[in-house]
C-alpha positions, 0 to 999 in steps of 0.5 A: 699212228693212232689205233683204237682197240676193242676190249675183247675180255668179258671179265674186264668189261666193268673196269676197262673202258678203252684201249688206245695204241699210239705208234711212230715209225720215224727212223729220224730223231723226230719229237712226239708230244701228246697232251691229256687232260682230266677225264675222270678216268685212271689208266695203264700206260706201257711204252717202248722207245729208244729214249723212253718217255718224259712225263711233264717237266720230269727230266728222267724217263718214267718206268716202262709200265705204270698205273696212273690215278686221277689226273687233275693237272694237265699231263704232257707226254714227250718222246723222240723217234720211233715209239709205241705207247699202249694205253689202257683207259679204266673206268673211274672206280677200277683201281681198287677192284683190279689191283687192290690199291687205294685210289685216293693215294694215286691222284696225280701220281703213278704206280709202277706195275713192271714187277707184277707177277704173271702165270708164266713166272716172269714179271709183267714187264719182262713178259711184255719185252719178250713180245713184239706185236702190239696185239700180244702186248695188249693180251699180256696186260689184259691177262695180268689184269684178269689174274689180279681180278681173280686174286682180289675177288671184288664185289660189284658196287652197284650204288657207286656205279649208279652214282657215276653213271648219273653224274656223267650222263648229266654232264656234271649237272646233277644235285649230289645231295639228291643223288645221295638221298636216292642211294640212302646213304650219308653224305660222309659215306658218299664222300668216302666211297668216292674218295676210296674207289674213285680218288676224288670227291663226287663234287670234283668228279662232277666238275670234271664231267662238266669240263669234259662236256665243254672240251668236247664241244670246243673241239668239235666247234659246236658253238657260235661264240666262246660265251655259249660254252659257259651257258650251255654247260651250266657254268655260273658265268664266263669267268667261272668257265675260264677259271675251270678250263685253265685249271684243267688245261693250263691255258684259256679256252680262247687260246685253245680255240685259236691254236687247237692241239693236234693231239689233246687226248681226252677220253670221254666215258661211254657209260 
């Protein structure tokens, strides 16, 4: 079962994009597999299952609740039997203001949130394990984020927010030098701010936005032939498009076209 929840927490609106719940109620030892591709967003994952979840090729189950940064490499999550996975999809710049961490230190990496303190005196993981309903678990995580927000007192970075929106709405097809000039900041300041708050460079973020636009078109079958995808999304040529697609997914667009993943979860930003 896939359930998408509405973000009902006004204080978190600038940082929390989406909440997704994945549940499998099978009593048998069935295998469940989910793939995620680069989407420009960090996030928080809480999971419960008898066997735990395996991340990529790591043979050891990952911690029960963790923050992940920008994911450039394709991510494969696998679990067995009955499970619940709650995912908080954050906006690209949310790691620093919400949790006080440097985003560039978490690119393609994770951070254990289990020991995060809560108002109840229990750790975040302890409080989550004391609740059974997914609604209560979502509220526990949201409350923990609101508390961290109060402790960090973040200021709104309107220049960064403007830049992120422009790059996303243009599907990555925007002049970064012109954007930098519009904001009246130096190229180095522009790069440094992105790396510090988003975790990657503006150029790489633009590449991910272009890839996401292409992936959405591919998933929705809005094309006559594969070469249309390269042309429609501003790639220099088809070989450049294929290289980029393989970089972010691990396989070619033709293979994706022939054998679409039943759950290739890419969460497009909704600015």
